[in-house]
Each structure stands twice: as structure tokens, then as C-alpha cells.
N, C-alpha and C positions, 0 to 999 in steps of 0.2 A: 200589799200585793195581792192579786187575786190568785185563785187556785190554779190558773193556767200560766203559773209562773215560768218564764222562759219562752213562752209563745208556742210551743209544740209539746204534745204529750210525751213524745219520745225523749225529748231533752229533759222534760219535767222528771220522767222516771230516772233518768241517769243522775240528775242533780239530787233527787231525793235519796238515792242510794248513797251518795257521798255525804249528804247532810245527816244521814243516820249514824255516822260515826266511823267511816273507814279511815285507816291511818294516813297522815300527811305524806309518808314516804310513797305509799301506793298512788296517791293522787298525782304526785309529781311524775310518776312513771308512765301514766297513760293519758295525760291531757286533762284529768280532772282538776288539777291545780289551777290551770288558767280559767276553767269554767267557774270554779268557786270564787276566784278573784274578781271576775267580771260580775258575778252575781252579787258580790259584796258592794262594788261600786254602784251597781245597778239599784241597789237599795239606798244609795245616797252616802255611803260611808267612804270618806277620802282615804287613799292608800299612798304609802310611800315605801321604797325598798328598804330592807333591813338586813342586817348580818345573818350569816348562817353558820352552822357548826363546821368546824375544820379541824384537821389533825394538829397535833402540837399544843397550842394554847387553847384550843376548844372553840375559837371564834375566828371568822374570816377577817376580822379587823387586824389580826396579828398583834393586838396590844398585849403585852406581857401582863398577866394578871387581870384581864378584862373582867370587871365585876358583874357584867350581865352578858355572858357569851351567847351570841345568836339571838339576843333579845332586844337589840337597839337599833336605831336607824343607821344607815350607812353615811348620811349627810347631816351636818350641823343645821342645814336649811330644811329639815324634814317638815316643819310646819307649813312653810310657803311651798314646798315641793308637793305636799300631799294633794291628791287630785282624784276626781271621779271620772276623768276622761278615758273612755274605753280604749281608744287608739294608743294612749300612753301606757295604760296598764298592759295591753298586749305586747308592746315593745319591751317594756321592762321584763315581763314574765318570759319572753322568748330570748332576750339577750342576756338575762341573769337567771338561767334555769335553776340555780341552787338557792337564790335569795329567798329569805322570808320577807314578809310585809307587815308593817305597823299601820294602824289607823290613828289619826290625830283626834283626840277627843276635845270636847268643849267647843266644837264647831257646829256639828249637826247632832252629835250624840255624846253621851257620857257613858262610862262603864262602872258598874259596881262590882268589885273584885273581892271575892271571899275565899276562905279555905274550902277545899273540895268537898269534904264531908258536910260542912255546914251548908254549902250551896245546893247539894243534892237534897238535903233535907228540906231547904226552903223551897226548892223548885217543886217538890212533891207536894207540899203544903199549898203553895200558890195555885198550882194546876187543879188540885182538889177543890180549892175554894172558887174555882172559875175566874181567877184573875188573868187578865190578859198579859201573858209574859212574851217578851220579845225574843230576839236572838240570844242564844246562850252558848258559850264555848267552854271547853274543858281542857286544862292543861296538865301535862304529866308531871309538872313541878308542884302539883297539889293545889292548884287554884281553879276557881270557876268564875267566869266573866258573864255578867248580865249587862247587855247592851240596852240602853234607854235613851230617850230624848234628852238633849242637854238642858240644863236649868237656865242656860243663856247668860248674858252679862247683866248683872244687876246694875241699876242706876247708881247706886253707891258702891264704888270700887273697893271700899273697906270691907264690904260684906263678901268679898271673893278673894281667895288666894289659890295659886295652882298647886297641884299634886307634884311633889318632887321625888317620890319614892323610886320612880324609874331611874332617876339620876343618882340616887343615894340608896342603893339596895341594902346597905348595912342597917337601915332603919326598920327593915323587915322584922327583926327579932323584937323590936320595941312595940311594933304595931302589927300583931299577928292576925287581927280580925279583918273588918271591912275596910277597904280602901276605895275612895271615890276618885276615879280618874276624870278630871274636868279639864279646864283650859290649861294648856302647857304640859299636857301628859299625852301618853300614847299606850296602846297594847298591841301585841301580836294578834294577827287574825289568821284563822285557819285557811289553807292548811300550812302549818309551820312546823319546822323541825328543831328540836332542842338537842343539846349534847347528850350523848348516851345512846345506847342501843334502842331503836324503835321508840324514842321519846319525841313528843310533839304536842301540838295544839290542834283540836278538832271541834267542829260544830256538834252541839247536842240539839239545839234548835237553830235552823239556818237563817240566813239574812232575809229571807222572804217574809219572816214574821214582822209585823209593824212594830216600831219602837214604842214602848209605853212610857208614861211618866214615871220618873224615878220613885217618887213618893209612894206609888201604889205598891212598890216591892219592898220598901225600906224596912217596914215592921218585921216581916217574915225574915229578912236577911239579918237584921241586928239580933232578933230573938235566937236564930240558929247560930250566930257567931257567939253570943253569950253562953249558950249551952256548950258550944264547941271549946270555948276558952275554960269552962268549968268553973267560973267565979261568979256567975249571976249578973255580970254587968257588960253591956256591949263594948266591944273595942273599936274605936273609930280613928281612922287615920287623921293627923292634924291638918290635912287638906280638905276636911269636911266643909263643903261650900256653903253651909247655912249657919246661922247663929240662932240660938233659942233663948 
């Protein structure tokens, strides 16, 4: 997107303020939430409504022991429901003022999901080296999300398998490093609220930044994850969408 993102300098200034990291709760309070969601779909990232924090079980789905409270879609049809239609996003945002939103990966974009400290280290390195880094989000559950172009669907389907970690969060302990969200997965998009006081997901670099090729970020991210793990070898999710 160009430097005149949003079409008017005043709106650009307001969006820039949000994109510099104001809290999701604040965004929901004064209209910034809807503006950020529209900016996200304006960048081509499809969205669908998600659960939100709630008293009791911690998730609006009311499922006893919900394994991913406030982090999952509200509909099993989230992949087909995901859209970039502005009018639909406005309806959802206004009729579901507490809802979080997810973006379906593997359609337009993928997400490289790393531990927060490793992500901050890699981001600093990438920017210092002049690498084009796209949108980046930070989550208070200790993760950093790097949004990239999708790898697409290989001609050989055996070369691809979807990420299931969102469906099976118990695998987090087994794979603490880099996770590659591709086809069949999703991530929360800012502004999102998580269970706990003032916990959420926010943009570090907003959706106005063009999506980069994932391989341009991969070395810095895997190196940082290896140092974060402390054992000298990159940790990669079993959903890694390439074979070497």
C-alpha cells in the first residue's frame, strides 16, 4: 500500500497511532477496532468472527475446559465464512462488539509464529539488514506473528500438510519454536482480547506493509528460535510445508 494508506491524512494519522501498539481494549472502546479490521481486509486478509473472553470458563463458547479460550472461530465453517467484504466486516463488528476475529491462512497469506523474544530479536535483525518485513503482530500469550505471502498449493499434494496446532494446543509443549500457519489454520488478528487483565494481540507493524515471501524471513526466525530454545537446533512445527 502507498504512504497515503486510508485515503486521507487524518485517517492515516489515527490508524498509525493504533498500529504503533495501543491496547486492543482501547481500540474496541472508541471505534479503532472497526478501523483496524477494515484495514486488515483492505490489505486482502480474509476474516471471520472468533470467540472472546468471558467470565466463568474464560471463553464465550461456554465450553467447559475450552483448550483455546477466546482464540478460536465461532463457526465450524470459518474457512468458507472468511471474507474480505467490507460491508460484512462492518456488520460483524457492529453486531458482535466483543468478538475477536481470526484470519484464515493458506489462502492469501501464511503466518510464521514464533516465541515473543525470538521474534523481537529476529525483527530487529531483519530490519537492520534492510529486509522487507510485512505485518507483524504481538500477543500477550508470548508469541509474535509474521504475516507473509502464502506458499500456495503445490502441484504434489504430498508436499503439503496443514497446521493442526490451533486444533490441538497440547502440542505447544512439544513444539515451542516456529510454527508455520498455512492451509487449514488460522490466527487471531489485532485488535483481539485474551483472557486475563489487559491481555491481547496488537500490531507491531500494521497491515499496510506488503506481504513478503516467507523464505526471506525464515533464516532469521529459525536462528532466533534456536537461540531461544538454547540447544542450537531450530524447532519446527510438524506442519512445516516444505521438504528438504
